C-alpha positions as CSV (number, residue, x, y, z in Angstrom):
1,X,-10.0,-6.5,14.3
2,X,-11.4,-9.6,15.8
3,X,-8.5,-11.3,17.5
4,X,-8.9,-11.6,21.3
5,X,-6.8,-9.3,23.4
6,X,-3.6,-10.9,24.7
7,X,-3.5,-11.8,28.4
8,X,-0.5,-9.6,29.1
9,X,-2.2,-6.4,27.9
10,X,-5.8,-7.2,28.8
11,X,-5.5,-5.7,32.3
12,X,-4.0,-2.5,30.9
13,X,-6.7,-2.1,28.3
14,X,-9.5,-3.0,30.8
15,X,-8.2,-0.3,33.2
16,X,-8.2,2.3,30.5
17,X,-11.6,1.3,29.2
18,X,-13.1,1.7,32.7
19,X,-11.4,5.2,33.0
20,X,-12.7,6.2,29.5
21,X,-16.3,5.2,30.4
22,X,-16.1,7.2,33.7
23,X,-14.7,10.2,31.9
24,X,-16.7,10.4,28.7
25,X,-20.2,9.1,29.2
26,X,-21.6,12.3,27.9
27,X,-20.0,11.5,24.5
28,X,-22.3,8.5,23.9
29,X,-24.7,10.5,21.6
30,X,-21.9,11.9,19.5
31,X,-20.2,8.5,19.1
32,X,-23.6,7.1,18.0
33,X,-24.0,9.9,15.6
34,X,-20.6,9.2,14.1
35,X,-21.3,5.5,13.9
36,X,-24.4,6.1,11.8
37,X,-22.3,7.8,9.2
38,X,-19.8,5.0,8.9
39,X,-19.9,2.1,6.4
40,X,-22.0,-0.9,7.6
41,X,-18.8,-3.0,8.1
42,X,-17.3,-0.5,10.6
43,X,-20.6,0.7,12.2
44,X,-21.1,-2.2,14.9
45,X,-17.8,-1.5,16.7
46,X,-18.7,2.2,17.1
47,X,-22.3,1.5,18.1
48,X,-20.9,-0.9,20.8
49,X,-18.8,1.9,22.2
50,X,-21.7,4.3,22.2
51,X,-23.8,1.7,24.1
52,X,-21.1,1.1,26.7
53,X,-20.7,4.8,27.3
54,X,-24.5,5.2,27.5
55,X,-24.9,2.3,30.0
56,X,-21.6,2.7,31.9
57,X,-21.1,-1.1,31.6
58,X,-17.3,-1.7,31.9
59,X,-17.6,-5.4,31.2
60,X,-19.3,-4.8,27.9
61,X,-16.7,-2.1,27.2
62,X,-13.9,-4.6,27.6
63,X,-15.6,-7.0,25.2
64,X,-16.0,-4.1,22.7
65,X,-12.3,-3.3,23.0
66,X,-11.5,-7.0,22.4
67,X,-13.4,-6.7,19.1
68,X,-12.1,-3.3,18.0
69,X,-9.8,-1.0,19.9
70,X,-9.7,1.9,17.4
71,X,-12.9,3.6,18.7
72,X,-11.5,3.7,22.2
73,X,-8.2,5.3,21.4
74,X,-9.5,8.9,21.3
75,X,-11.3,8.3,24.6
76,X,-8.1,6.9,26.2
77,X,-6.2,10.0,24.9
78,X,-8.5,12.7,26.2
79,X,-9.1,13.9,29.7
80,X,-12.6,14.6,31.0
81,X,-14.2,17.6,29.3
82,X,-11.5,17.9,26.6
83,X,-12.9,20.1,23.8
84,X,-10.7,18.3,21.3
85,X,-12.3,14.9,21.9
86,X,-15.0,15.2,19.2
87,X,-12.3,16.0,16.6
88,X,-10.3,13.0,17.7
89,X,-13.3,10.8,17.5
90,X,-13.9,11.9,13.9
91,X,-10.2,11.4,13.1
92,X,-10.3,7.9,14.5
93,X,-13.5,7.1,12.5
94,X,-11.9,8.1,9.3
95,X,-9.3,5.5,9.9
96,X,-5.6,5.2,10.9
97,X,-4.3,3.2,8.0
98,X,-2.4,5.3,5.6
99,X,-3.6,5.3,2.0
100,X,-2.0,4.9,-1.4
101,X,-3.0,1.4,-2.2
102,X,-4.6,2.4,-5.5
103,X,-1.6,4.6,-6.4
104,X,0.8,1.8,-5.7
105,X,-1.2,-0.7,-7.8
106,X,-1.4,1.9,-10.6
107,X,2.3,2.4,-10.5
108,X,2.9,-1.3,-10.9
109,X,0.0,-2.0,-13.4
110,X,1.2,0.7,-15.8
111,X,4.7,-0.8,-16.5
112,X,3.2,-4.3,-16.4
113,X,0.7,-3.4,-19.1
114,X,3.4,-1.8,-21.2
115,X,5.7,-4.8,-20.8
116,X,3.0,-7.3,-21.9
117,X,2.1,-5.0,-24.8
118,X,5.7,-4.9,-26.0
119,X,6.1,-8.6,-25.8
120,X,2.7,-9.2,-27.5
121,X,3.7,-6.8,-30.3
122,X,7.0,-8.7,-30.8
123,X,5.2,-12.0,-30.9
124,X,2.6,-10.7,-33.4
125,X,5.3,-9.2,-35.7
126,X,7.4,-12.4,-35.6
127,X,4.6,-15.0,-36.0
128,X,2.5,-13.2,-38.6
129,X,3.8,-10.1,-40.3
130,X,7.5,-11.0,-40.6
131,X,6.6,-14.6,-41.7
132,X,4.3,-13.3,-44.4
133,X,6.7,-10.8,-45.8
134,X,9.5,-13.3,-45.7
135,X,7.4,-15.6,-47.9
136,X,6.6,-12.7,-50.3
137,X,10.3,-11.8,-50.7
138,X,11.2,-15.4,-51.3
139,X,8.6,-15.8,-54.0
140,X,9.7,-12.6,-55.8
141,X,13.4,-13.6,-55.5
142,X,14.3,-10.1,-54.3
143,X,17.8,-9.2,-53.2
144,X,17.2,-8.0,-49.7
145,X,19.1,-5.1,-48.1
146,X,21.1,-5.6,-44.9
147,X,18.4,-4.1,-42.7
148,X,15.7,-6.4,-44.0
149,X,18.0,-9.4,-43.6
150,X,18.6,-8.4,-40.0
151,X,14.9,-7.9,-39.4
152,X,14.0,-11.4,-40.8
153,X,16.9,-13.0,-39.0
154,X,15.5,-12.2,-35.5
155,X,12.1,-13.7,-36.4
156,X,12.9,-17.3,-35.4
157,X,14.5,-16.2,-32.2
158,X,11.5,-14.1,-31.2
159,X,9.1,-16.8,-32.2
160,X,10.8,-19.3,-30.0
161,X,11.2,-17.2,-26.8
162,X,8.1,-14.9,-26.6
163,X,6.1,-17.3,-24.5
164,X,8.9,-17.8,-21.9
165,X,9.5,-14.1,-21.9
166,X,5.8,-13.4,-21.1
167,X,6.0,-16.0,-18.3
168,X,9.1,-14.3,-16.8
169,X,7.5,-10.9,-17.1
170,X,4.4,-12.1,-15.2
171,X,6.6,-13.6,-12.4
172,X,8.6,-10.4,-12.1
173,X,5.5,-8.2,-12.0
174,X,3.8,-10.4,-9.4
175,X,7.0,-10.5,-7.3
176,X,7.4,-6.7,-7.5
177,X,3.8,-6.2,-6.4
178,X,4.1,-8.6,-3.5
179,X,7.4,-6.8,-2.4
180,X,5.8,-3.4,-2.7
181,X,2.7,-4.5,-0.8
182,X,4.8,-6.0,2.1
183,X,7.0,-2.8,2.3
184,X,3.9,-0.6,2.3
185,X,2.1,-2.8,4.9
186,X,5.1,-2.6,7.3
187,X,5.4,1.1,6.9
188,X,1.7,1.7,7.3
189,X,1.5,-0.5,10.4
190,X,4.5,1.4,11.9
191,X,2.9,4.8,11.0
192,X,-0.4,3.8,12.6
193,X,1.3,2.5,15.7
194,X,3.4,5.6,16.2
195,X,0.6,8.0,15.5
196,X,-1.6,6.2,18.1
197,X,1.4,6.2,20.5
198,X,1.8,10.0,20.1
199,X,-1.9,10.6,21.0
200,X,-1.7,8.4,24.1
201,X,1.6,9.7,25.4
202,X,0.4,13.3,25.0
203,X,-2.4,12.4,27.4
204,X,0.2,11.5,30.0
205,X,-0.6,7.8,29.8
206,X,2.3,5.8,31.1
207,X,4.6,5.0,28.2
208,X,4.4,1.2,28.7
209,X,0.6,1.3,28.8
210,X,0.6,3.5,25.7
211,X,2.9,1.0,23.9
212,X,0.6,-1.9,24.9
213,X,-2.5,-0.1,23.6
214,X,-0.9,1.0,20.4
215,X,0.5,-2.5,19.8
216,X,-3.0,-4.0,20.3
217,X,-4.4,-1.5,17.8
218,X,-2.2,-2.7,15.0
219,X,-2.4,-6.4,16.2
220,X,1.3,-6.5,16.9
221,X,2.9,-8.9,19.4
222,X,3.6,-7.6,22.9
223,X,6.3,-4.9,22.8
224,X,8.9,-3.8,25.3
225,X,10.7,-0.5,25.2
226,X,13.8,-2.2,26.5
227,X,14.1,-4.3,23.3
228,X,12.4,-2.3,20.5
229,X,11.2,-4.1,17.3
230,X,8.7,-3.2,14.7
231,X,6.3,-1.4,14.8
232,X,8.1,0.2,17.8
233,X,11.2,1.8,16.3
234,X,14.3,2.9,18.1
235,X,13.5,6.5,17.2
236,X,10.1,6.1,18.9
237,X,11.6,4.5,21.9
238,X,14.1,7.4,22.3
239,X,11.2,9.9,22.0
240,X,9.4,8.3,24.9
241,X,12.3,9.4,27.2
242,X,11.2,13.1,26.6
243,X,8.4,14.9,28.5
244,X,4.9,14.0,27.1
245,X,4.5,17.1,25.0
246,X,7.9,16.9,23.3
247,X,7.5,13.1,23.0
248,X,4.2,13.5,21.2
249,X,5.7,16.0,18.7
250,X,8.6,13.7,18.0
251,X,6.3,10.7,17.6
252,X,4.1,12.6,15.2
253,X,7.1,13.4,13.1
254,X,8.2,9.8,13.1
255,X,4.7,8.7,12.1
256,X,4.7,11.2,9.2
257,X,8.0,9.9,7.9
258,X,6.6,6.3,7.8
259,X,3.4,7.5,6.2
260,X,5.5,9.1,3.5
261,X,7.3,5.8,3.0
262,X,4.0,4.0,2.9
263,X,2.7,6.3,0.1
264,X,5.9,6.2,-1.9
265,X,7.0,2.7,-1.3
266,X,6.8,1.8,-4.9
267,X,9.3,4.6,-5.8
268,X,9.7,6.4,-9.0
269,X,11.2,3.4,-10.9
270,X,8.0,1.8,-12.1
271,X,6.7,5.2,-13.3
272,X,9.8,5.5,-15.6
273,X,9.4,1.9,-17.0
274,X,6.3,2.8,-18.9
275,X,7.8,5.6,-21.0
276,X,10.9,3.6,-21.5
277,X,8.9,0.7,-22.9
278,X,6.9,3.0,-25.1
279,X,10.2,4.3,-26.6
280,X,11.4,0.6,-27.1
281,X,8.1,-0.3,-28.8
282,X,8.4,2.7,-31.1
283,X,12.0,1.8,-32.0
284,X,11.1,-1.8,-32.7
285,X,8.1,-1.0,-34.9
286,X,10.1,1.6,-36.8
287,X,13.0,-0.9,-37.3
288,X,10.6,-3.6,-38.6
289,X,8.6,-1.3,-40.8
290,X,11.7,0.2,-42.4
291,X,13.2,-3.2,-42.9
292,X,10.0,-4.5,-44.6
293,X,9.5,-1.4,-46.8
294,X,13.0,-1.1,-48.2
295,X,12.6,-4.2,-50.5
296,X,9.2,-3.0,-51.6
297,X,10.6,0.4,-52.5
298,X,13.4,-1.3,-54.5
299,X,10.8,-3.5,-56.3
300,X,8.6,-0.4,-57.2
301,X,11.7,1.4,-58.5
302,X,12.6,-1.6,-60.6
303,X,9.1,-2.0,-62.1
304,X,8.9,1.7,-62.9
């Protein structure tokens, strides 16, 4: 995250940065060790936190928080000497954003490939195979059965609409992907916000301060518990009225619900489209093959 901290929450974050540096300077070496194991893109933010803890420079710590707040959250959420802090640092280093992107893309790509395959097969049959057999039947002057006549009758229609159908399929697939991505992003942001809020509230940080820090973490606009809006849900706001321990448990449950929504935002529908399209392709191919083979079988019988 590179956006500058908003003026209305800068003082809150600065105060907690100063407190975290005073409490956890002995964790500088561990944070540096964790930073060395991170990907190069994420490493500088954690090294900056380690340097601030090592030097005790609050001004540099505020600048580091402006750049990336995620490494500071476990420090904010832990009292001095808390044995759980190393585990929280490792958890924060792994990342807050819920996964499932590849799964969602696979769930959409599968029916998309099957739809394009079905349309491509129809186009191939109508433009090449059916046209060739229609010419053969005409040259032999065969009396065609009903099934063959029905098969050949749909050829002009398919030949004229397969291109627009592919275009429509592409638009539907892209629209579905964008909708799924937006739904997942919203659920993931809410899950990250609520999980961070649970950690901060459990440390007895004032609720409004916790909301400000968690909002900054997910780059949300300033939030107010008096008028909740995403990523601060009404359920999370109600949980803040409980004592810190109970509130943290409730917030964790709310975050877990949004993580489940994030992972399963594409639903089971796309997974059922693929098998359905396979069945449709099998029926179409069987219908066409049977329609084309019947006149040939009649011809062979007549010649024999």
